[in-house]
C-alpha positions in Angstrom: 20.9 -53.6 4.9 18.7 -50.8 3.5 20.1 -51.2 0.0 19.7 -55.0 0.2 16.0 -54.6 1.0 15.3 -52.0 -1.6 17.3 -53.8 -4.3 15.4 -57.0 -3.6 12.0 -55.7 -4.5 12.7 -55.1 -8.2 14.7 -58.3 -8.5 11.4 -60.1 -7.6 9.5 -58.2 -10.3 8.1 -55.6 -7.9 8.2 -51.9 -7.3 9.1 -49.5 -4.5 6.0 -47.3 -4.6 6.9 -44.9 -1.9 9.7 -44.3 0.6 9.7 -42.1 3.7 12.9 -41.5 5.8 12.6 -40.4 9.4 15.9 -38.8 10.1 18.4 -41.6 10.8 16.0 -43.6 13.0 13.6 -45.3 10.5 12.7 -45.9 6.9 9.2 -46.8 5.6 8.9 -48.4 2.2 5.6 -49.1 0.5 6.2 -51.9 -2.0 4.3 -54.0 -4.6 5.4 -57.5 -5.5 3.8 -60.3 -7.4 1.8 -62.6 -5.0 3.8 -65.6 -6.2 7.0 -63.9 -5.0 5.9 -62.8 -1.5 7.6 -65.9 0.1 10.8 -65.1 -1.7 10.6 -61.5 -0.5 10.3 -62.7 3.1 13.3 -65.1 2.7 15.3 -62.4 1.0 14.6 -59.8 3.7 15.7 -62.3 6.4 19.0 -62.8 4.4 19.4 -59.0 4.4 19.3 -59.0 8.2 15.7 -57.7 8.5 14.0 -59.1 11.6 10.3 -59.9 10.8 7.9 -60.0 13.6 5.5 -62.9 14.1 2.6 -61.2 12.4 4.6 -60.5 9.3 6.0 -64.0 9.1 2.5 -65.5 9.4 1.2 -63.1 6.7 4.0 -64.1 4.4 3.5 -67.8 5.0 -0.1 -67.6 3.8 1.2 -66.9 0.3 2.6 -70.5 0.2 -1.0 -71.5 -0.6 -1.4 -71.9 -4.4 -4.7 -70.0 -4.5 -3.1 -66.9 -2.9 0.2 -67.0 -4.8 -1.8 -66.7 -8.0 -3.7 -63.6 -6.8 -1.9 -60.9 -8.8 0.1 -58.3 -6.9 0.4 -57.6 -3.2 1.0 -54.2 -1.7 2.7 -54.0 1.6 4.7 -51.7 3.9 8.1 -52.4 5.3 9.1 -50.4 8.4 12.8 -50.5 9.1 14.1 -49.1 12.4 17.8 -48.3 12.7 19.2 -49.3 16.1 22.2 -47.1 17.0 23.5 -44.6 19.6 24.0 -41.7 17.2 22.1 -38.4 17.5 19.3 -37.4 15.2 20.5 -36.7 11.6 19.8 -33.0 11.0 19.3 -32.1 7.3 18.8 -28.5 6.4 16.0 -27.8 4.0 16.8 -24.9 1.7 14.3 -22.1 1.5 12.2 -22.2 -1.6 11.7 -18.8 -3.2 8.0 -17.9 -2.9 
């Protein structure tokens, strides 16, 4: 699902501007997509298995209006929570010589 969501953005002519992983519990992506592709982004995320809350669905639906879909690029944040029973993923950070 994560790869599906991150691969979808460039397919729509957009960019993943930033990503932040929180162990194996969550991933936050900051993305930029053309305004005329926002509705496709929402449809694609749903096909990837991403559950969009009501506020997000309503925000995406506003881009069905022609005056907004021609508005250039849209920057947004996608917060993905991973639901599982696994313990925290511990990643050792190597010491950097000072």
